[in-house]
C-alpha positions, 0 to 999 in steps of 0.5 A: 500500499502507498502511504500518504504523504506529508507536508511539513510547514514552518510559518512565519515567525518575528525574526527578520532572518530565517534560524533552522527550523529544529521543530520540523526537522525533529518531526521530519526525522521521525518519519524519515524512511516511513513517510514521504514528506516535503517541507515548507518554510514559511520564513524563506517564501514569499508566498508560503501559501502558494508553495503549499498549494502547489504541492498539495494539488500534484495529489497523494498527501495525506496530511498537513503538520504545522508547528505553531508558536504564539504570536506571528506564527498563528497570522500563517497558521490559521488561513493556511490550514483552514484553506487546506480544510476547505479545499482538501477536507480529506487531509488529516490536520495536525499542529504542535508547539506551545500555543496549540498545547496551551489552548488547545480548546480554540484550536480544536474547536475551529473545525479545522485542525484534527489533533494537537501534539502536546509535547514531543513529537517525536514518537507521538507523530509517526504513531499517529500517523501510522494509525491514521493511515492503517484505520486503527485507533489511536486513543493509546497514541501518546501527548495526544488531543482531540476532540470528541463528543464536543469535549477534548480528550487528552492521552498519556504524556509519554516518558521524555525520550533519550535525546542521544538515542533519537535520529539525526536532524535531516539537515541535507534534505532541508538544505535540499528545500532551502539552502541551509547556509541561509539559515546560518545569520549575522549576530553578535555572536558571529556571522553564521550562527547555529541555532540549535536545540540540544534539550526540552522541558525545564525541571522547573513551574514558573507560573507565566511559562508556556512550557509548564503544562507540556513538560510538566517540571521535565527536562531531558538533554542531549550529551555533551558529546552529541552537541559536540558532533552536530555543531562539528557537522554544521561548522563543517559543512555549512561554515557555522561560526556561532551558536544560539542554544534555543533550550528552554533551559540549558544550564540544567546540569553543571557537568554537561555545560563543563563537559561540552565547554571542553569540547567546544573550547578549541573551535573558536565558537562564541555561543549563548543560551537561556538559564536560571539566576538561581541555577547557574548562581550555584556553579563553581567559578572554574566553571564559569570560567570554563565557560567564558574561555570555551566563548560563552558570551552572553547567557538569557535569564529570566530575572523578572522582579527584584521583588521577592512577594512577586516571585513567589506568586510567580512561582519560579519554583528555585531560590531566586530572590532579588538580591540575588539577582544583584548578586549574579550580575555582579558575578558575572562581571568578574567572568566577562559573560553578559547577563541578559535579564528579561522583566516582567512588569505589570503582574496583577494587583489589588488596586492601580495604586499597587500595580503602578507602585510596583511598576515604579519599583521594577524600573529603579531594580533595573535601574540598580541592576544597570549601576552593579554591571552596566554591561546587563542587557535587559530585555523588557515584557509586558505581563500576559498571563498563560493558561496554568491552572492553578496558579495564583498569577492566572487566578489573579488575572481570571478574578480580575475579567481576564479571558483568552480569546475562545474562537480560533480566528479572534488570535490574529486580529491586531491587538492579539497578536500584540498579546503574544508578543507580550506588548499589548497585555488586554488586561483588565487591572493596566491602564493605559498610563501603566503601559505608557509609564513601561514603554517610555522607560523602556524606549529611554532604557534603550537609547540610555544603553543600547543592546549589544546585539544589535549589530547594525548599530554604529559605535557613532550611532550608539553614541548619538543615542546615548548622548540624546537619551542622557537627561532623561534617563539620569533625571528619571524624565522617561515621559513621551519620549519621541525624539529617541522614537524617531531615532529608535525607528529611523535606524530600525533598533533592534529589539531583542525580546520580538527578534532575539538576536 
């Protein structure tokens, strides 16, 4: 029997340049040799819908699979999936990724998404295809969410697989669709930066994190040796000279981190990853020095706030405190590794006055961090709820009237697209004055301390921006910084919270 073909789609993200689509490649690897498939990357297509329907018109396709992050990817994923159902009703549609895993009711209620893969799809996805192809039951396939009798059914969560035992990603196959070299973009780390996933999950349960409902505080990582072998391949075959580790938490294991640092050190490759302050603060000085010497230039951390009570409400799940955040910033300066701290401003409060007071306290805390270590990169988000049931923050958000859209199409309205980027929260407790306060401070801060990740900013532009912002920053006069907004728009200032590097 000829098996139906699979179309794998990676919608366009907010980034100005494409990155290696690791999630789609992992799914491709899971069906390699079992099902014929094609890949469409919305980041590399002027009209991805035209490309997709050109493939479908050739016939033989039985499955459309799409990975969907919140935000810009929905702008392509929703209308394309809807049109596939309208024109090819016999094709099974499967979504995976953070958005459908956290909003399955809206996704499955749309009528044009049949299944959600919630969690690793390495075994789930091929098992689902086999069941649908053979006409057998999929109800025992783990990591699935599907609709049944007006409700939704979640199958059991599977184990987190041994990452070293999974098949290699089909880089050569991707290269046949889109020259892989175009995915190795210029960043502050290097001229050909590799986007790489070395682990899945995270062992913590932060109340605002979309990872929590998917992995249930579990983590599994590739060995240092496997990571090194992959990087050597990408460097030798396509010239990669820097690495962005896009793991939710790269630094869970100090032993693994140190082993990788020793392996990569002779290669002269700069690298970046995401971690937790309270985890890496427990690392020995020897490991931190080893990381620095191996090329670790910057680490992204969720600092969130300097208020210990708010940190508890966020269920940070560890020992992070405001004092520790400051202490760690100073420690990173000693090892010449730039800490990239993200802050979440505008969490719910009992009164408008309390919310504004907390915003001002966080602004003061960010300024204190900059005094301790001026090289600390600051990324500011406006708090937007995540549907993590049972957490204090989500209960508070619901109590104050916050609700997610019930219809999938509503998520591509301009307001909700901004919500997903944590720039327009649509939260009842935040007034326009509060949003202006946060955004105006962010504009001034970015002017006085332009991010090092914007490789397009010349030294002259940085000096001009800083001099224009100096009076405002030093005096605390943040309101209506129109002159800085004009400069940042004119020079297309790159915002790490939206584009990354």
